N, C-alpha and C positions, 0 to 999 in steps of 0.2 A: 504493500500500499504506500502510495506516495506520502511524503511528509509536506505539509504546509507551514507557512509562518502565520502562527496564531498570536492574537493579542488576549491579555488576561487583565480584567478590571473589576473593582468592586461593584456590586449592583445591590447596594443597601447593605444593612449590617449582618444580614443572614446568607447572602447570596453573592456568587461570583459569575460574571459574564465572560465566556470564553468565544472569541470571534474568530472565524476563518475568513479567507478572502471573500469580498462581497460580490461573488458571482453564484448565479443560479446553475449548479452543475452537479450532476448525479455523483461524480467521483468524490467531490467535497463532501456532499451529504453521507456518502458511504464511509468516508474517513471519520466523520463526526459521530456515526453510529457505531463504528468499530471501536472508538475511543470510549464511547458511553458503556458499551459492553465490557471493556475492559476495567473501567473504573468500577462499575456495579459488581463484577466477579471478584474484584481483589480489593478494593479500598473503600468505596463510597456505598455501604450497603443501604437498601431501601428503608429499613426501619428508622434511619438517621438522616438519610438525604434523599430528596427529590431531584431528579435530573431530567431536564426539558430540552429536547433537540428541536432544532427548526433549520430553516434554509442553510444558513452560514454561521450558526452559533449552537452554543451549548449553555444552559443556565444551571448551575449548581446550587440548590437551597439546602442549607442546614436548618433541619426542622426544629430544633430545640434551643441552640446557642449562637450567640454572634460569632462570626468567623475572624480569626486572625488572618488578614489578608496576605501579609508578607510570607507566612509560613505555608498557607495553602497554594499560593502563586509559586513558590519554589516547588512544592510537591507535584503541582500539576505539569509543570515544564519537565521534571524528571519522568513522570508518569508517561507524557506524551512521547517522549524520546524512547522509552521502552516498549511502546505499544506494538510496533511492527514486529517485534521479536516473538510475539505471543500469538497463537491461533485463537482469535476472537469470533469463532462461528456463532451466528445468531439465526434466529427464525425468521424467515421472510416469505410472505404470501401474496398471492395474486387473488384480488377479489372482483368477482363478475356481478355487476349489479343491473337489475333492469330499471329501464326508464321509459315512461310513456310520453311520447312527443305530440299527444293530442292537443288541438289549438285551445282547448280549455285550460291546459297546464302551460303550453309553451307560448305565454302570452306576449313573449317578445321575439319569438321564432320568425315570423315573416319580416319583422323589421331587421334582424341580424342577417337574415338572407339577402335582403336588399343591400344592406351596408357592406357585405363582402362578396356581392354579385355572384351569388349562388342560388340556386333553387332551394326550397325548404327540404326537398328530399336529399340533395346533396349535403346540406348542413348536418342533417341526421346521419348520414352516411360518414361523412368526415369525424363527426364526434364519436361515433361508435366503433371505428376502425383502430383507434389509438389506444395505446397502452399507457396509462398516466402514473406518475410517481407521487406519492404523498410526501410533500416537502415540510409539512407543518399541520398542526391540529390546534385550532384556537378560535378566537372571536366568539364562538359559541361552543358548548360542549360537543365534541363530535364533528365540528366543521372542518372538513378537509381542504387543504390548499393543494390543489392537484396541478403539477407542471407537466408540460408535455403537449400542450394544445397545439393542434396544426396551425401553421402560421396564417392559413387561409380562414381560420375561424377567430383571428384576433381582432377584439372590438373593445373599445374603450368602456369604462363603466358608464352607468346612466348618468346624465348631468343631474337629475333630481332623483334621489333614492326614494324608494316607496316606503310608506309607514308600516306597511304589512305585506311580507312575503310568506307564502303559506308553508308549512312543513313539507319537506321533501322536494322542494323546488331545486331544479338543476340549472345553474347559472354559468355564464361566461363574464370573464372581466379580464381585459388585457391578454397575457399569455396564460391565464389560469381557468380552470373549471372547478366546480364545487357543488356540494349538496347542502341546502339549509336543514340542519337537524332538527329545527323547531321553527315555530312561527316568530318572525322578528322584522324589524325594519331592514332594508337591504337595497343596494344600489347595483346589483349584478343584472346582466341581461338574462331573463328566464326563458328556457327553451324546452323545458320538460319537467316531469316529476317522478321521483324514485319512491316506491311503496315501502322500501326497507328503513327501518328506523336506525338512524346512524348512532344515536344515543337513547338509551333506555336504562333508566336507573335501576330497575328491577332485575336486569340481567346480571349474571355473576361477573361478566366483564362488560360494563355499561357502554365502553367504546371499544369495539372488536377490531378495529383496524389499528396499525401503528405507523409512525413516521418511517419511511423507507419502503413500506409495502407498495404493490402496484394495484392499480383499479382499471377495470375495463367495463364499459356500458355495453348492453345489448338492448334493442328496441322491443317493446312489447305494445300490443293493443289495448284499447280501454277496458275491454271485458276481462282481459288477464290482469290488468293493473287493479281492477276492483277485487278479484279473487286474491291477489297478493296482498292487498291491504288488510283483507280479513285474516289470512293466514299469518301475517306479520303481528297483528293485534293479538291474535291467539297464541303466538308463540310457537307456531308449527312450521313456519317457512323456514327452509334450509337455504342459507346463503352459500353460494358457489365459492368455494376456497380451493386453491391450488398452491401447494408449497413449490417455492422456486429457490434456486441456488442464491445465497447471500454473498 
C-alpha cells in the first residue's frame, strides 16, 4: 500500500483529525481504511475509541478522557509508518439495491435528463450500470456519499433546497449520488426511490453498509417497489450482498 503525507491536528479536547491529500481517490480511501483496521486491531480499541473515516480523513475520538495531543500525534506517526508491514485484511461488500424510477418518485428525473442532454431511459441506464464507492456516511444516519457517478450524469445541486425530501429518495449532486435514509430537507436532484431502509434503529446493525463498500442500483417497476416496501417494513426483505476482495 502506498504511503501518503498525512497531517495530524487537534479536533477538540477528545479528538484528533488525520488528513490525507485532499483528493477523491479510491487508493487514498483504501489507505485510510487499512490504517483504521490496523489501529482498531492493535491500539485503539472500540470500547475506548470511536474512529470515523471519510473521503480523505480519519477522526479519532477518545470516548472518556481528554487527549494528550503531542503524545498521540507521535504515536500516530509511528503507527502509520508501521502499517504497511502488517496484513490488515478487512471485510468489504458489494450491496445491490433496488430503485424505482417512476415519475412519482423521480421528481427531477426529466429535468436532469434535459440538463445532461439524455433521455430519461438513458439517465436510468447510466445510473444503474455503475458500481459506486461509499466514501462517507453522514449528514443523516445512514446517508451514503457515493462516488463514481458517470460524468454524463453530473449536475449541480438544486439552487433552492426542498424543505421536504421523502425517505428513500435517490438523488444526484455534483459527482455523487445517494439515498435519503429518512425524510428531511435536501437540495439533491431526485431521480427515484429505494424501498430499502438505509437506517433502522431496531436492526442489530442499524446501518448495514460501511465506508469502502460498493453499491450498485438496479431498476424495479412500481408494483415490485410496493412489494419491497412491505417486505422491508416486515423485516423479511433480503438485501443482496456480495463479498468482494478488500
